[in-house]
N, C-alpha and C positions, 0 to 999 in steps of 0.2 A: 388143180391143187398142186402146190409145190412138192417136188420130189426130194429136195434138200433143205435142211434147216438154215437159218441165217448164219449160224456159227460155222456150219460146214462150208457154206458159200464163201464166207470171209476167209476161212482157212485156205481154200483153193485159190482165191484171189492172191493171197499172200504168198503161197507156195509157187504158183506159176509166174506171177508178176505181170501178167498182161491179160487184158480183156479186149479181144477184137470186137468191133462194132460196125454194123452196116444195115442198110435197108434195100430191099428190092421187092417190087410188086409181083414178080413171077416166082411161084413156089418152086419150080424145078431148078431155076437158077439159084435160088436161095439154098436149096438142098446141096447143090454142088459147092457153093461157097462154104457152107457149114462143114461139109465133109472134108474139104481141102484144109480148113483151119484145124479140124479135129485130127486129121492125118499128120498135120504139121506139129501136133503136140498141144494145141490149145484145148482147154477143158472148160472154158466159159465162152458164151457168146451173148453180146448185147444187141438185140434186134431193135434198131431205132425206129419207132413207130411214127413215121412222118408222112405216110401216104394214105389215101383212101383205102378202106377195107384191110388195113394193116393187121387188124386183129385176126382176120380170117387166114392170112398167110402165116402169122405167128402160130396159130393153133395147129395148122398142118405141119409146120416146121418142128414144133415141139413133139408132136406124135412121132415124126420121123426120127428125131433124136433119141427118144425113149426106146424106140424099136430097133434102131440100127447103130447108135453111137453110145455105147455104155459109158456112163460117167460124165457125159456132156451136160453142163449146167446152163440152161437157157434162161435169159433175162430180157427185160424190155427197157429201152431208153426213150428219152423225149416224152416222158409221161408228165402231164401238167395238172392233173387233178385226181382226187380220190376215187371218183367213179371209174376213170380209165385204169387206175391201178388195180381196183377190184376186178374189173373185167379181165385184165391180163393175168391176174393171179388165178382166176377161175379157169383160164386157158393153160395153166401150168407154169406161169412165170415163177422162177426161183429167186429172182431179185428184180428190183425196180430202181431205175436211175432217172433222175429228174434234172432239168436245167436250172431250177431254182429251189430254194428251201420253202417247203409248204407243210405246215403242221397237219393238215387234213390227210396228206399222203402218209406221213409218219404214223398217224393213228391207225389208218387202214392196214398198213403193212405190219405194224407191231402187233395188231390184234391177231394176225395169222402167223406171227413169228417169221416173216419174210424179210430178208435184208433189203434195205432201201438206202440209196446213195444220192443225197441231194447235191445239186450244184451250188457251191459256195464261193464267195469272192472276198471275204474279210474274216478276220479272226473272230469277230463277234458272231457272224453267221455260223462259223465252224463250231464255236462253243455252244451256240443254240442248238445246232443239229445234234451234238453229242448229248446235250441235256434231254433231247427227245429220243435218245437211244440209238443214234447212228453209229455203226461200227467202222465204216470206211467212208470218208467224205470225198466227194468229187470236187476237184478244183477245176472250175470252168469259167471262161475259156482259158485253158492252161497256158497257151502261147502268150497271152497278154500278161500273165503274172510271172511265169518262168520259175526256174529252180530256186532262185534267191528268195522268192516269197515262201516256198516250202521251208527253206532253212530258217527264215524268220519265225514261222509258226512253230517249228519243232523246238525252238529255243525255250519259250515259256511253256509249251505243251508237248513234251516229248512222247506223250502217250497217244497223240493224234495220228490216225492212219489216213493217208491222203492218196487219192488216185487222180492225177491230172488227165484231162481229156481235152483234145485240141492243142495243137502245137507239139504233138508227140510223133516222132517218126522212127522207123526201124533201123537207125544208124548207131554206130558205136558212140559217136560224139554226142548225139541227142540223148540217148538213153543213159550215158555216163553222167551227164549233167543232172538228170532227174533222180537217178538212184543214189548218186553221191550226196544229193540234197536230203535224202531220207524218205522218198516216197515208198509206199507199200506195194503199189502196182501202178500200171498205166493203162489208160484206155486208148485204143488206136483204131482210127477209122480209115479215111481215104488214103493216108500215106502207106497203109498196109494193103487194104482191099481197094485198089484203084479202079477208076472207070475203065481204064484200058484193059485191065485184067478181066473184068466182067464182059466188056465188049468183045474181046478176043477169045473168051472162054478158056483163058490160060490158067487153069486151076493148078497145074503142076508148079508154075511159078509162084502162085499164092502159097501153096504148101511149103515151098522152099523158103519164102520170105518169112513165114510164121516160124519155121524151124530155126532160121537164122536169128530172128529177133529174140526168141526164147533162149537160144544159146548165148547171145550177148548178155542177156539179163542174168543168166546162171553164172557166167564168168564174172560179172560185176559184183556178185554177191559172195564170191569166194573169199 
């Protein structure tokens, strides 16, 4: 069961400006990645459920977060149907992120007042998601559309909250483009939590990268 309401989750997404995302099949490595992100200032984590038995890893990771990392909001990404969304919510997911817009997932999440963020790639899809109760729309793949797409959407729909994922990196130049365009937050995966960091177990570097990215976002919002 979710520990945080969808409004609380949306607020933290807006306040921090970044959602790290990753997947690993090893629970101990996953814990170390999560703690490094937490120590770096992140307060949300999207666990991208892309591997076999991912739900088992997520369940243990969420228990760890609840016990050891106060205020850490755990969510799940790459969810493709309502059954999977329901499973992860039963395991404590506080938000659900999807690669596409699916009404069945919207209904399942809304029933439990859990935030869901569907991947959208057109103004029509974004409007449909908002009609279904979406608080923050995922722009995916973000690198294909870019900041100019966000500017285009915000013109006729200034109320729309957008989180690009894909094509986001922890650099001043990249983040400036997105936040100047008007995004609410960004989702950041391999550019932040690289294969090299995990292979070398260089969690201090990961913590520093998270701190730096959050610092850039904070400065951009001044």
